[in-house]
C-alpha positions in Angstrom: 123.7 63.9 145.7 127.3 62.9 145.2 126.2 60.8 142.4 124.4 63.6 140.7 127.5 65.9 141.5 129.8 63.4 139.4 127.9 63.2 136.7 127.3 67.1 136.2 131.1 67.0 136.3 131.5 64.1 133.8 129.4 66.0 131.4 131.0 69.3 131.8 134.5 67.7 131.1 133.2 65.9 128.0 132.0 69.2 126.7 135.3 70.7 127.4 137.0 68.0 125.6 134.8 67.7 122.8 135.4 71.7 121.9 139.0 71.3 122.1 139.0 68.4 119.6 140.2 69.5 116.0 137.4 70.2 113.6 135.0 71.5 116.5 134.1 75.1 115.6 133.4 77.6 118.1 131.8 81.1 117.0 134.1 83.8 117.1 133.4 86.1 120.1 135.3 89.1 119.0 134.6 91.6 116.0 137.0 94.6 114.7 135.5 97.0 112.0 137.9 99.3 110.3 137.1 101.9 107.2 139.2 102.5 104.3 138.4 105.7 102.1 139.8 106.2 98.5 139.5 108.5 95.8 140.5 108.2 91.9 139.8 110.1 88.8 136.9 108.3 86.7 135.7 110.4 83.5 132.1 110.0 82.4 131.6 107.2 79.8 134.4 105.1 81.6 133.7 101.4 83.4 134.0 100.4 86.8 134.2 97.1 88.1 134.2 95.5 91.7 133.7 91.9 93.3 133.2 91.1 97.1 133.0 87.6 98.2 131.4 88.5 101.6 129.9 92.0 101.7 127.4 94.4 100.0 128.1 96.9 97.2 126.3 100.2 97.1 126.6 102.5 94.1 125.1 106.1 93.6 125.5 108.1 90.5 126.8 111.9 91.4 127.6 114.8 89.7 131.5 114.1 90.1 134.6 113.5 88.1 136.0 110.9 90.5 135.1 107.6 92.1 134.9 107.9 95.8 134.8 104.8 97.7 134.4 103.8 101.4 135.3 100.3 102.1 134.0 98.9 105.3 135.9 96.0 106.7 134.4 93.4 109.5 136.8 90.9 111.1 135.7 88.2 113.2 138.0 86.1 115.6 138.5 84.6 118.9 140.1 87.6 120.5 140.0 91.5 119.5 143.5 91.6 119.1 143.4 88.7 116.4 140.3 90.4 114.8 142.2 93.6 114.4 144.9 92.1 113.2 142.9 90.3 110.3 141.2 93.6 109.5 144.7 95.5 109.2 146.1 92.8 106.6 143.1 93.5 104.3 144.3 95.6 101.4 141.7 97.7 99.3 142.9 99.5 96.1 141.4 101.1 93.1 143.5 100.3 89.9 142.9 102.0 86.6 143.8 100.4 83.2 142.8 101.7 79.6 139.2 103.1 80.3 138.3 101.3 83.3 138.8 101.5 87.2 138.6 98.4 89.3 138.4 97.6 92.9 141.0 95.1 94.1 140.6 93.3 97.5 143.5 91.4 99.0 142.5 89.2 102.2 144.8 87.1 104.7 144.6 83.4 104.9 141.9 82.6 107.3 142.1 80.0 110.0 139.3 78.2 111.5 136.7 80.3 113.0 137.9 83.5 111.4 136.2 85.6 108.8 136.3 89.1 106.8 133.7 90.7 105.0 134.5 93.8 102.7 131.2 95.9 102.1 131.8 98.7 99.1 130.0 102.2 99.5 130.8 104.0 96.1 129.9 107.4 94.5 130.9 108.0 91.1 129.6 109.8 87.6 126.3 108.9 86.4 127.7 107.8 82.9 129.5 104.9 84.4 129.3 101.5 82.9 129.4 98.6 86.1 130.5 95.4 86.4 129.5 94.3 90.0 129.8 90.9 91.7 129.0 89.7 95.5 129.0 86.3 96.4 127.3 86.9 99.7 125.8 90.4 100.1 123.1 92.7 98.6 124.0 95.0 95.4 122.1 98.4 95.6 122.4 100.8 92.6 120.9 104.4 92.3 121.0 107.0 89.6 123.1 105.4 86.7 122.9 106.3 83.3 124.9 103.7 81.7 125.2 99.8 81.2 124.8 97.7 84.3 125.9 94.0 84.7 125.3 93.1 88.5 125.3 89.4 90.2 124.9 88.1 93.5 124.9 84.7 94.6 123.3 85.2 98.0 121.6 88.7 98.2 119.0 91.0 96.9 119.5 93.4 94.0 117.8 96.7 94.4 118.1 99.6 91.7 116.5 102.9 91.0 116.8 105.7 88.4 118.6 103.3 85.9 118.1 105.0 82.5 120.3 102.7 80.5 120.6 98.7 79.7 120.5 97.0 83.0 121.5 93.2 83.4 121.0 91.8 86.9 121.2 88.3 88.3 120.7 86.5 91.8 120.8 83.1 92.7 119.3 83.5 96.0 117.3 87.0 96.6 114.7 89.3 95.5 115.2 91.7 92.6 113.6 95.3 92.8 114.0 97.9 89.9 112.2 101.3 89.9 112.5 104.2 87.8 113.7 102.3 85.0 113.9 103.5 81.3 116.2 101.4 79.4 116.1 97.6 78.4 116.1 95.2 81.4 117.3 91.7 81.8 116.6 90.4 85.2 116.7 86.6 86.7 116.9 85.0 90.1 116.5 81.6 91.1 114.8 82.2 94.8 112.7 85.4 94.8 110.4 87.8 93.6 111.0 90.4 91.0 109.5 93.7 90.8 110.2 96.0 87.8 109.0 99.4 87.1 109.3 102.0 84.3 109.2 105.7 84.2 106.5 107.4 83.1 108.9 109.2 80.9 110.5 105.8 79.6 110.6 105.1 75.7 107.4 103.0 74.8 109.8 100.5 73.0 112.2 98.2 74.6 113.4 94.7 75.6 112.6 93.1 78.9 113.3 89.6 80.2 112.4 88.5 83.6 113.0 85.0 84.8 112.5 83.5 88.5 112.4 80.0 89.5 110.4 80.4 92.6 109.0 83.9 93.0 106.2 86.4 91.6 107.0 88.8 88.7 105.2 92.2 88.9 106.0 94.4 85.8 104.9 97.9 85.5 105.7 99.1 81.9 106.4 102.4 80.0 103.2 104.4 78.9 102.2 103.5 75.5 104.1 100.2 75.8 104.7 98.2 72.5 106.0 94.8 72.5 105.7 91.4 71.3 104.6 89.4 74.6 105.6 85.7 75.7 104.9 85.1 79.4 104.4 81.6 81.1 104.1 80.0 84.8 104.1 76.6 85.6 102.4 77.1 88.9 100.7 80.2 89.0 98.5 82.6 87.1 99.0 85.3 84.8 97.2 88.7 85.1 97.5 91.7 82.6 95.9 95.3 83.3 96.9 96.2 79.5 95.1 95.2 76.5 97.1 92.2 74.7 96.0 90.9 71.3 96.5 86.9 71.9 98.1 84.7 69.5 97.0 81.0 69.5 95.1 79.4 72.3 94.1 81.1 75.5 95.9 79.6 78.6 95.9 80.3 82.1 99.5 79.6 82.7 100.8 80.7 79.1 100.3 83.8 76.8 101.5 85.0 73.9 100.4 87.8 72.0 101.2 91.7 71.4 100.8 94.9 73.3 100.4 97.9 70.8 102.1 97.2 67.5 104.7 94.7 68.9 107.8 96.8 68.3 109.7 96.0 71.4 110.1 92.6 73.0 108.6 91.1 76.5 109.6 87.7 77.9 108.3 86.9 81.2 108.8 83.2 83.1 108.2 81.9 86.4 108.0 78.2 87.6 106.3 78.7 90.9 104.4 82.1 91.2 102.0 84.6 89.6 102.8 87.3 86.7 101.1 90.4 86.7 101.6 93.3 84.0 100.5 96.7 84.6 
């Protein structure tokens, strides 16, 4: 019995020493959340830019003449006091210049086992060009009638009611765009891509969709007209639309035209199925 007791005690002491060694990481136990609300004038036709390293970005187009921002700061540390101190050191500003409004986020220097994330929730005029970037977080955009350029390195991109050009890219995440009616450029390295056009969308547009590992499902505008090039390295191509094939027929590559071939459609996946509806 004594031998067992001493072994248990020795293990406990060893664990304590191990956790105390430099470089040993312990998960933060405390979390503090803080909200910042900001408003700045933003005329329709202007541009807006935002970038977060850890946090999501959500943008909604509204019948407003301002940019209304809610920033949610989440800080984690070993104690509640340390977590609150970190959150209080985060600065979020809306800075205008020329015809553009930009979100500026300043964070404190973090020690080992500390973290800070800043998520942005925004309402702004429908006709606002967007330049959005998140390193770790989802980007969601609704009801924007202007150019969109959005990138996330780890996270999904979700969009709906986008009536102008949309260029979106994710390195690790799915892309889902619905009620689209403008040119679309979508790319992800790991994830499925779904794009669905409005029934009232113009029949001629440019569409480019690429995924390295995932499926592509495209619902085109009615009376769609485009030159088509689709390929998959490991998968199949299915189309519900009549396509005039150019060249040889292949299960993994499709070249031809839909309608008069006025627009442009390029679809490519390395591992996945392509479906055109």
